[in-house]
N, C-alpha and C positions, 0 to 999 in steps of 0.2 A: 709424398706421403700417402695421398689418397690412393694412388695406384697399388701400393703395397697392401693397404688395408682392403682394397677391393679384391686383390688376388687371394688374400687370406680368407675373406668372406666367401668367395666363390669356391675355394677348396673346402671350407667347412660345409657349405651347402651340398657339394658333390659327395662328401663323405657321409653326410646325413642321409642323402638319398640312397647311397649304397647300403648303409646300415638298415634302412627301412625296407629295401628290396630283399635283403637277406632275412629280415624278420618275417616278411610275408612268405618267402619260400620255405623257411624252417619252422614257421608258426611259433615264433618265440617272442614273448612279450618284452623281455629284457632288451633285445636288439631294437625293438620299436621305441622303447623308452630312451635308449641311448641316442637313437637318431633324432628324436624330438628334442632332447637336451642339446645336442650339437647344433641343430637348427636354431634353437632359441639363443644359444651363445653367439651365433653369427648375427642374429637380429640385435642382440644387446651390444655387440661390438659396433655395429653401424649407428645405433642410437647414441652411444657414448661419444662416438666420433663427431656426430652432428651437434650434440649438446656442447661439447668442448669447443667446437668451432664457433658456435654462437657466443659462448661465454668469453672466449679469447677476443672475439671481435668487439664485444661490449666493453671489455676491460681496456682494449686499445683506444676506443673512442673516449672512454672515461678518462684515461691518462692524458689524451690530447686536450680534452676540455679542461682538466685540472691544471695543466701547464699553462694554458692561456689565462686561466683565472689568477695564477700566482705571478704572472709576468709584470703586473702593476701592483706592488705591495702597498698596503695601507692607503689606497686611493680613497676609500670611503671616509677616512678620518683626517684627511689633509686640512679640513677646515679648522681643526683644533691646534695645528702646529704652525709656528711661524716659519719663515722661509729657511732659516738656518737649520732648524730641527728637521724640516722636510728633506733638505739636501743630505743631512747626516743619515737619515733613515734610508733614503734611496741609495746612498753610497754603501751602506751596510748590507743591503740585500742584493747588490749586484755582484 
């Protein structure tokens, strides 16, 4: 997936440079503005990619930590249950 995004970003930057070169040759502000917007969209695409990668990594770690937390249900309240109730609770949550 990273390769595809890098190819898209490189194409956007190349297009941006081409627009800006045309803007200098023709002395047109609108082409310079278009080139700037295309370059900023390439930067935004990379920013979103890295932010989503960090977010997904954080969510995967959080999911792993949560599953480890719920693997032993009601361990903190076992002192208030007798053995039979404890076995019923453990059988229910397995």
